[in-house]
N, C-alpha and C positions, 0 to 999 in steps of 0.2 A: 413651222412655214406657213406664210399667209398664201391665200387664194391667189392674189396677184403674182406672187413669186412661182408658184405652181404654174400659173398661165405661162410666165416668161420660159420656164423650163421646156413647157411641152413646144412652144414654138420653135425654141434653140434646136430641140433634137429633131423636131420634123423638117427644120430647114436643111439641117445636115444631111439627113437621110434623102431627102429629094436633090440635094446638090449633087449627092453621091450617085443618085439613079438617073440624072441627065448626063453623066459622064458617057462616052462613045461605049457602045454595047461590044462585048467580046465576041469572038465568032463562035466560042464553044458556048455550051449551056450553062456556063458557071454564073453568069450575070443573072441569069432568070432564077437561078436558085438563091443567089444572094440577094437580088430584088425582093424575092418573095419574103425570104427571112428578115429583111430589114421592113418589109410592110409589116409582116407580124410584130416586130419589135416596137414600131410605132404604135399600133394598136395595144399592144401589151402595155407599154409605158403610159401611154393615154390614160388606160383604164386603171392603173395602179395610182395614180396621180389623183386622179378623179373621185377614187374610193378614199384615200388619204384625206382629201379636203373634205368630203361628205362626212366622214367619220369625226374628223375635227370639230367640225359645224355642231354635229349632234352632241359630242362631249361638251362642248361651249354651252350648249343649250340645256343639257343635262345638268351641268353646274349651277346655272342660272335657277333651273327650278328647285333644285336641293337647296340653294339659299334662301330663296323663297318659302320653304316649307320651314326652315330651321328658324327663319325670323318670326314666322307666324307661331311655331310653338313656344318661342320665349315670350312673344306678347300675348299669348292665348291664356299664360299664366293669369292675366288680370281681365282679360276678355274671351271667354271660353267660346264665344260666338263666331271667332275667326274660324273656328273649324269648318263653320258652314259656309264662308265665303268663297266666292267663284273664284278668286285668286289660287286659295289653297286647292280647291277641288280642280282646279286646272293643273296645277303643278302637279300634283298627286297621280293624277291620270297618265301625265306625260312620264313622270319617273317610272310608274308600275308598267308602263306599255314599253319603256326603253330599255331598262336595265334593273334586272332582278334582285342584285345585291344591293344596288343603291336604295330601291324599295323597301327592302327587309330592313337595311340600316334605318331609313326615316321612319318606318313603322316601329321599330324597337324602341326608338326615341320617343315618339309619340306616345306609345303604353308607358314610358317611365315619367313622363313630363305632364301628361294631360290631367285636367281636374277629375275628380272621381265620377262626376256627372256624365261625363263624355264616354260614350261606348266605343270601344274600338271597332265593333262589328258594323255600327252605323258610318263610321267613317270607311271601312272598306266597301261597304255597299254603295255610299255615295261617290266613291274614287274608281269605282270598276271600269277599265277601258271599254269603248262602244263593242270593241271586238269580240268581246266575250258575251255580249247581250243576246244575241239572234238566238241562240239554242235554248237560253233559259226564257226567253219570250214563248217559245213553244211549250215548255214544260209549264210555264204559268197559267198559259191559256188552257191547258189539260186540267190543271187543278181548280181553275175557277169554275170549268163546267162541272167537274166531279162534285164540288161543293154545293153548285147550285141545284143539281139534279138530286142530291141526297139530304138536302138540309133546308129548313126554314130560316129565312133571314129576318133579322129584326135590331133594332136599337134600343137604347134605355130611353125613356122619356125625359129624365133629368140629365144625365149625363152625355148621352149621345154616344156612347160606346157601342161598337158594333158587336153583334152576336150570331151564332149560327146554331141552330137545334135540330139535331140529326133525326130523322125519320124513323129510322130503324128501332132506335132505344131511347128516344127523348131525352138525350143529354145536351145540355146547354153549354157551348164553349164560346169563349171570349176571343174574338179574332185577333191574332197576333200573340196571344199568350201560349205558355209552353205546352198545354194540353192540347191547344189548337193545332199547333205545329205538329206535335207527335201524331195527332189522330190525320192529318193530312198527309203527313209522311208515309204513313203506314197505308193508308188507302191508295195513295199513288203507287206505292211498291206493289201492292196487290193487283192493280190495274195495268200496271205497265210491263209486266213480265219480269218482276224483280229488279226494276230499275231505280235507282234513288234521285229525290229533286234535290239540287243544291238549295243552301240558304238563300241564296239571291232570287232563286226562282219561287220559293215559298214566300218571301218576303214581299216581291212584286205582286203575286196572287193575293197575300192578305192586303196590300194597300187597294187593289180594285175591288176586293171583296168588302173591305170596310166601306168604300163609296156605294157600294150596291144595297150594303144593309142600311145605310143611312137615308137613302133617297129613293130605295125601293121596297125595302123591308117593312116590317110591322113595327109600329110604335108601341112600347109596352116598358113596365118597369121589371128590371132585373136585378136579382138580390143576391148577397153571398151566402149568409147562413138563416138570418131570421127575416121574416116579411109579414105584412099586413094585407089582406085582401082588400082592395078598395070597396068593393061593393058588400061583401057579407060583414067585413069587421072582422073576420076570424084572424088569429095569428098563425103563422107555420115556421117550423125549423126543419131546415133541409138535413137529413140525417148522415147524408154523404157516405152511404154504405155499400156501394157499388150496385144497388138496386134502384137507385134514383127515387127512393121515398122520402116521403116528408110526414111531419108530425102536425096536425092539424089541432088547435085548441081555442075553443070558444066558451061562453058561459055554461055551456051544458055538459061539458067534457072534452077530452082530448081522444084523438085516434090516428093510427098510422096509414097514409094513403099511399096506394103504389103509382098514382099520378097525381102530381101536384097541379091546382090550379094557376099557382104563380111560378113564375120562372126563376131558377136559381143557376148560378153558374159556380163551378168547382175551381177554386185557386189551386195551383200544383202543391202548395204546403197542406191544405186542408186534410183532415183526417174524420173519422166517422164518430159521431155520437152513440152512446150506449143505445141497445134496445131497451126502452123502458118498461116497467113491470107496473101494471094497475095496482092501486091500494099499496103503493111503496111507502117508505119512511124516510122523511128528509133529515131526521136526527140523524140518521147513518152518518151524515156529512161531517159531523163533530168528531167521530170517531179518527179522522185522517186530515182534520183542519185543526190546527193549534189556536182556536178563536175562543176567547173568553166569552162569559154568558152574557156579560153587558152589550157585546157588540153583536150578538147573533141575529136579532131582528133587522138590524142594518144590513148585514150581509144577505140575509134572504132575499130582503126588498130589493137589494143591487142586483141580485141574480135574476129575479124575476123582471126588472126593468131592461136587463140584457137582452129579453126576448121580445120588447116592445121597440119597434123601429120609428114610432109616429111620435115619440117623446124625446125630451133631451136626456142624455145620460150623466150619472155622476160620476166622478173618478175614484177609485177606490184606492187609497194609499195603505200601505202595510209596513209599519216600522217595527224595529224589535232589535235586540243584541243578537251577536252572534249565537248560535244554536236555539234561537226561537221558531225554527222551521218555516221562516218566510216564504222561501222559494217553494218549499213543498206544499205549503198551503195555497200558494198562489196557483201552481200547476193544478192542484186537485179543482180548485174553484172553475179554472178554465174548461177542465174535461167536461162539464155540464152545461157550457156554453158555446163554446167554438174550439173543439180540439184541433191540435195542428201537429204537424210532424216535428216542428219547432214550438214547443208550446210557450217557452220564454226565451225572450231576446235580451244581448246585453244593450248598455247604452247607445243610442242611435249617433251615427257620426254628425249629422246634420239635420236641420229641418226637413229638407226632401225627405231623407230616409224615412222619417215619420209619416209623411203623408204616401210614400209609397207601400210601407205597411198597412196603412190604412186602408188603401186601395186593393189589397189583397187578403185581408183579415176581416171578420166581423168584430173580434175582440182584439185590442192592442195590449200585450203584456209583457213589461219590462221588469228584469230583475237585477238586484245588486246595483243599484244606483247610489252613487255618494254625491252628486251634485246634479241640481235640475236648472239650467241656463235659463234666464228670463225668456228669451225666444223659444225654447222647447215648452214652457209652460203655458205661452200665448197659444202655440201651436195645439197643445193639450186641451186647451179651453175651447179653441175653435171647432176640434174634431168632435168633443163630447157634446156640444150645444149644436153643431151643425153648420158648416162653413166650408170654405175652399182656399186653395192657393193656386197660384199661377205662376207661369216662367216660360221663358222664350225656348219654342221647340226647335233644335238643332236640326241643321238640313232644310230649313223652309226659309220661306222670304222674311222673317221676322214674325212669324205668326205665334200668338201665345198658347201655350197647353193650359188646360185647367183640370184640377183636381177637386171633385167636390164630394165631401162625405160626412157622415155622422156614425160615430162609432163609439161603444164603450171602451173605458181603458182602465187598467190595474197596474199598478207598479208597487216595488217594494225597495227599501234599502234601511241601513242601520240608523242614519239620522232622518230628521223630519227634513223632507225634499220640498215642499210645496209652501213658497212664501208670497207668491202674487196673490192679491186679494181677490181678484175675478176668479181665479181657479180656486182659492180657499172656500169661497162661497159655493162652490160647485163640487165640492170632496167630501168623502167620508174619511175619516182617518182611524186606523186600527193600531194599537199597540200591543205587540205579541210578547207573552212571557217566555222566558227560557223553558225549554222543554225540560221536564223533571227525569223522564225516563226514556231512552232511546230504544227504539225497535231495529230490527235487521231491515234494511232497505228492500230485500228481495221479499220479505215477507209483508211488509207495509204494503207494496204495490201490488202484490197478489191479493191481498186482503181487499183492497181498495178496488180492484178490477171487478172482483167477485160482487161488491156490495153497490157498484155503479148503477146497474139496471134498477135496484131496489131504491136508491136514493133519488135517482134521476126521475123515475114513477112517482116518489113523493112530492118532489119539486114541483112535476106538471099538475099533480092533484091540488096542490097549494095554489098555483097559478089560477087553475079554475075556479077555486073558492073564491079566490080575491077578486077575479074578473066579475064574479057573479053578484057581488055585494057593492063593488066599485061605485055604480051609479048613486046608491044612497047614503054613501060616505061623505060628512061636509066638514071642511076645516074651518074652524073658526078665525085663526089668524095665520094663513099660510105664509109660510117663507118663500125665500127667491126660487128654490127648485120645488114649484108646487106640484108638479106632476109627479116627480118621485115621491113627495111626503103622502100625496092622495092615495098612491099605490100601498105605499108602506102602512099608512094608517088602515087602510082595507084590510090588508094582509094580516095584522095585527089583530084585528078584531075578528077576523075570520078565523084565528088561532084561539079565541077565546080571551084575549086581552081586553083590557077596559078601553073605552074611549080616551084618545090623547096619549096612550102609552108611547106610541112609536113617535108621535110629534115631539114628546118630552126627551126622548133619546136623541133624536135628531138634533134638537135645538141645543142640547147640552154638548155633544159632538161637535157642532159648529163652532159653538163659542170657544171649546178648548182649542180647536184650529186656530181660529182668530187671536187667540192670545199668543200663539205659536207664532203666527205671521207676525204679530207686533214684535215679539222678541228677536226676530230676525231683522228687523229694521232699527237702526241706531235712532234714528230720531223719532220714530213712534215709541219706542220704548223709554227714551227720555220724556217725552211728553207725558206719558203714562205715570212715570214715578214722580214727575213734577206735579201732576194732578192728584194723585193719592197723598202727598205730603201737605196739599193745600188745605187751608181749614176754610175755606170760601168756595162758594159755588162758581163765582167767577174767578177761574185760576189766572187767566191773563187776558189783558188788553193792550194792544200796541202795534208798532211796525214789525216787520219781519226782521228787519235788523235788531231791535231791541229783543225780540224773542230768540234770535240764535244767539245773542250774548247770554241770555238769562238760562239757556239750556246747558251752556258750558258745564256748569258743576254735575249735570246728570248724566254727562257722555263717559261711556265706559269704552274702555280698549283703545285701540289706535283710530286713525282718522279714516280708516276704510269706511265707505258710506256715509260719511259726515259731509253734509253740504258745505261748500265754500263760499256761497253768496247767498243775499235774499232771495233770488229767484229760484236757487237750487232749493232752498227750504221749503219755498212755495209749492213746487212741483213734489217734493217728497211728502208734503202735508196733504195735496191733493190725491195722491196714490193711497196713503192710509187713513183718509177721511172715514171710509165705512167701517175700518178694523177697529178705528178708536171709538167710533159711534156704538160699535157691538159691546165694547169695554166700558160703557157709561162715560165716555169723554167725547164732548161735541164741540167740532172744530168751525167756525164761523167766519170765512174770508170776507172781507170787505167787497161789496158787488157794486157795480155800476161804476159813474163817474168817480174818480178820485177826488176825495173830500177836502185833504190836506197837501202840504208841500213836503212833508217828511217822506212820504211813501203809503202805499197801501197798508190798511191795518187788519188785524187778525185778532178774535175773540174766542178763547178756550174756556169752555165750561165744563162742568161735571155733574152728573146724576147719581147723588147718594143712595146707597142701598140697593144698587141695581134698579133703579127705576127709570129705566131706557123707554119701557114700554108705556108708563104714564107720562113720561116727557113727550112720546110721539102721539099719544091721543089727546092730552089735555093740555099740558102746562107750555108747550111749544106754540108761539104765536105763528101766526101763517107767514109771517116775514121770514122769522127763523127758520120753520120749516123748508121753505123755499130755499135759503141760504145752504141749509143741510143737504139738500136732495140736488141741487144744481150748483156745481163749482165752477168758478172761472177758470181761465187758462193758465193760472198761477203766476200771473205777473204781479210783481210786488209794486211795481210803479206806476 
């Protein structure tokens, strides 16, 4: 029934009653009783119809808002930012304040359909009706006062993340983290006579405290596991042993400090490092890690580099057949760098997951990978050498959030995983043999736990020796990862190896990795085969179209990864020029203005007998060297 129809009914009923009331009054009191009852009925009818009208309007409004939410849920599959739109928030607030059942139905549907990066808790907080907020504001104010009274406020110099450090026990907590929320909730519970603070109240307080930390707090670097003191140059490792202790490492030795001069915060998944024993034995490590002799110097150098936050990190890739103890080896290596309640993770779901992991761990460790997409390899390359990623922050006015990190990474899988040239040049590759004799896992774990303090102490001793001679060690021809090679060469010499031993091992490992990356590229593999068959130094000179035709006999397998055009070939060559260069095949694309009408040309040469270094230093003309190091945009036309 419409509002207009209701109004007509009201008037009709009232007119009838009024007409009856205007009739001559009876001599007894019956009229007065009747009149009184009729008046009551008038008011009653009026009230009923008005209530029905209001309810129908409210139902119509509810249906409209539910339809809005349904529409946004569907559209948000392609645009997650719609969950932060004013239209969505207004609609959800109305539904939540009007009809509990409708709100629950909408919430269930959102949970089922939303992208993984959208948190349901954020939606709940953003769409909370205003009527629920008054009490929470009082609790939030109490929490803010509690934290300000009991903590020192600060923010990180680089990331601007907010931190509080408790005055009582010097524990640093990241504002908004799980540990922070639990500490705040516990402190409020004690102070309020055993009352609990709601999630919304804690979140409101966290938002205000974040601002206080950033605008009124001290500015300083805050680290997760490893740090370097800006003034003394000493390195520190946070033990995370419940006592808030840290290990200081300098060129003169290492020691455990009860109070660290640098700030560390503890992620919720972080676990304790072992208590190191002075005069330990690093060779104990090989009893519990299935690492062949030829890789051990590389692995030791990688472990020491994980302690240095001021240099780029090489990625450690472990491959091997089933039964080669890849995951056991990886887990045990992590135990002397950055132990965790979850030491090894399965394959990430997306790039965002990788950066979230990097924001909460010093060491990223993934196991049993079967494939590494190009976007993951790009992310690993960025994280290992230092960089960041950004995205739109939900429930803001379009503001971007940034994650900036530099972390060591270790991965394992049966096949070789790294194919991107940039990451190949920043990686160490290990090929593990199958284990000959298996031990009971319980006995192995017990033995490793017993050996951990000794081998960790030996590793720290080795780090001290390496740092002490590092300034005196020079590299004649440093490769791309010069900081790592400098450290590795100093470490090898401190262990009694002759000069150049480490660099030779590293270069050989790097060259093997390059060959693997070439084999993973159909074009690079075909060019290498063509060069090996050629009896001439100049293997090819011509257009990209002519090269594409000439490479067809060297094509292997199906068309997957094979370029379909000259431009596709040019781009594939650009990506593989460094790898082919390592394999003594020089690719020289035509530079500058196009010289002919047939299209841009490319020249391919080879250096016989592995003479790439000679080619670099003496035989390459300055023009060719420039062409080799500066590649155009891949345009064949």
